[in-house]
N, C-alpha and C positions, 0 to 999 in steps of 0.2 A: 038580351036573351041569356039565360043561364043554362049552360050545358053541364050535366052532372051524371057521370057514370058511377053508380053506387058500388062500393067495395063488395066483392064476393066473399061470403062467409062471415063469421062473427068478428066483431071488432073487440080486441082485447085491450085492457088498460095497459099503458106502458109500464114495464117493469125494468128497473135499472140493472138488475142482475141477470136478465135474460140475454142470451147471445144475440148478436146482430140479426141472424137469420130469423129470430123469433120476434122481431120488433117491427111494427108498422111505422115507416117513416113517411110523413106527409111533407112533400117538398113544395114550397109555395114561392110565388113571385108576384109582386105587385108593380104595376106601372102607375105613374103619378104625374101631376102637373108641375111638380117642383121637388125640392129636397126636404123641406122641413115639415114634419107632421103638424097639423093644426093650421098651417098656412097653405100648404099644397093639399090637393085632394087626390084620392085614388081614382084612376080611370079604368083599371082592369085588374082582375085577380085571376091567376091561374095556379092550379095545384095538381099534383099527382100523388097517388098513394102507392108505395111499394113495400113489399115484404119478401125477404129471401131473394131479392133481385128481380122479383116479378111484379109487373104492373097490376095493381088491384082495382084501380079506379082513377078517374080524373075529373077535374072541376075547372070550368072556364066561364067567365062572364065579364063583359064590358060593364062599366059603371058610369052612370050619368053624374058628373062631378058637381052639377048645379051651377056651373059658370063656364066661361070660355076657356079653351085649352090654348096656352101660348103657342104661337106659330112655330117657334123653335122646337117645342116638344113634339108637335105634329110632324115636323121634319125628321125628328129622331125616331119616333115610335111608329109613325104611320097612323096613329089614332087621332081622328079629326072630330070636330064638333058635330059634323053630320053623322058620324058613326055612333056617337054616344047619345044623340038626341032622343032616340027611342029606347035606350038602354035603361034597365031598372036602377033606381037610386040605391045608395049604399045601404040604407036600412032594410032593403029587401035582399040584397046580395050577401051581406055579411052573415046573417043567421044561417043561410044555406051553406056558406063556406065553413062556418064553425061546426055545423052538423056533419059535413063531409070529413073534417079533420078530427072529429071526436075520437079520443083514445089513441091518437098517434103522437109521434115525436116530431114536432114542427122543425123543419129543416129549410135553410135558405142559404144563398150565397151572399155573404155580407148580411147576416141575419139582423143586426141592429137596425138596418134600414127598413126591411119588410116588417119586422115585428114591431118596430116603432110606429109605423103607419097603422098596422092592424090594431094594436092596443089603443092608440089614440082614436081610431074609428069606433071601437067598442064603447069607449067613454062617450063619444059624441052621439052614439045611437042608444045610449042607456043600457048597454048589454054588459054583463060581467065577462071579464077575460078569463078563459078556462085554466090559466096557468099551465100551459103546455110545457113539457120539457123541450128545450130548444137546442139544436145543433147547427153550427155554422161551418159550411164546407170550406170557407176561407181558412178557418182555424185548423180544420182537419188536414187540409193540404199542406199547411205550414209545418205540421208535425212529421210528415213522412216524405215530403218531396224536397230535394235539395236544389240549389241554384244551378247545379250542373244538369238538372233535368228540365226545369222550367224557369224562364227568366222572371216570372211574376205569377201571382195567383188570381189573375183575372179569369172570369168564367170562360171567355173565348179561348184563352190560352190553355186552360185545363181541359176544355171540351175537345180541342184539337189534339192535345197530348194523349188523351185517353181514347180518342176515336169515337166520341159521342155520336149517337145516331141522329141527333137533332142539333142543328147549328143555332147558337144563340142569336136572337134577332131583335131584341128589345120589345118583344111581345111576351106577355106573361106566361102563357101555356108553353110556348116554345122554350123559353128560358128555364121554366120549371122542369121540362123534360130533359134539357141538357144538363141541368144540375143533378137530376136523378141519375143520369149515366155517370157523372163525375163521382157522386156519392157511392154508387155501386162499385166503381173502380177503386175508390179509396178504402172501403171497408176491409178488403183482404189485406191491404198493406198495413192498416192499423192492427189487424189481428196478428199479422206476422211480427209486429213490433211489441206484442204483448198486451194490446188493448182490444179486448173482444166483447166488452159489454158497455152499456151506456154509463154505468157508474165509473168504470175505468177511464172512459174518455173524460169525464168530469174531474176525476181525482188525480190522474196520473198523466205524465207527459213522456214522450219518447226520449230516452237518454240523449244528452247532448244538446237539447233545445232549452230555451228559456221561455217562461210564461209570458204571454202578451202583456200582462199587467206591468211587468218589469220595464218594457219599452215605454209604455204609457207613463209610468211613474218617472222614468228618467227624463222624458220630454218635459213633464210638468216641473220637475226639480230644476231643470236648466232655465226655465222661464221665471223662477222665483227671484226676487230682489236679493242681492248679496251673494248669488252663486258665483264661484270663482270661474269666470268665463274662459280665462286663458287655459285652464286645466282640462276642460271638456272631458270630465272623468267618465261619463257614460259611453263615450265613443270607443274607448279601449276594450269594451266588452263586446263590441259588435261581432268579431269573429266567432264568438261563442253563442250568439243568438241563433235561433232556428231560422230556416229559410223564410225571408220576407218579414221577419219579426222586428226589423228596424223601423219602429214607428207604427207598425201594425196596419199600414195603409196600403201596402202593395197589392193585397188581394181585393181591396174594396172595389166594387164594380162601379161603373159609371151610371149616370142618371140623366133624366130628361134635361134637355137644353145644353148638353155638353158638346164641345167642339170635337172634331175628329183627331186632334193632335195628342191628347192625353197629357197636355202640359198643365197638370193640376196636381195638387198634393193628394187628392183622393182618387187615385187610379182605381179602375175596377173592371167591370164586366166587359167593356170594349176598350177602345183606345181614344176616349174622349175626356174632356175636362168638365167638371161640374159647373152649372150655372150659378150666378149669384144667389146666395141663400140656400144652396144645396150642399 
């Protein structure tokens, strides 16, 4: 069943020079049967549309993945085979979601995960991807929150820190609502740091932080043959990296099949470790 509250008023195309209050952010979350797009399938899509801090609409639908849901995923999300048996298939849900998100800035917590699944789903359904501008709340949090404020950038941590009205629960709409509250709290902090438009988010960083690509490039370099292992040159820059920028994984949320310990390199939304292949 697809639940869709249409946005009130006209939908404007995203403009990178427009202040945050004039932008429609579409916060999306997907639940899946695993980690890897193409191998795992979407079981639920939830999204909310906000502008100026106000909720303009919401979208929610279970998705029939066309196969059984692993037991460990059902234990994590509460989404069972019985729940999705009568749900619409992806080729019915996805066009409805894209229509809901039209003209918005797509936002997610650990956006590469959600956007990766959605773009892969579009290809599988023969639909063109609309090339949404994308914002990642993990990245935004890393720009303005220090380790003295939050120990990590997991969604559950940020939601508690900002007093989100919805507690993340590994269900798509609930997590989208929690992410929306986190985003609403982050935007004033970004503006106070001199980042008040979408273009500025893309092109500038808060002074004193390092771009995430630097951490990723450093890890790649250290894995290359011939790198002087004893020197560990990238490590000495860590005090200058932004909060959670060491490796870029600290804010990554957890995914289906994860244990409750968080003993995994891709920490994220809760305190669990990712399953094999995720």
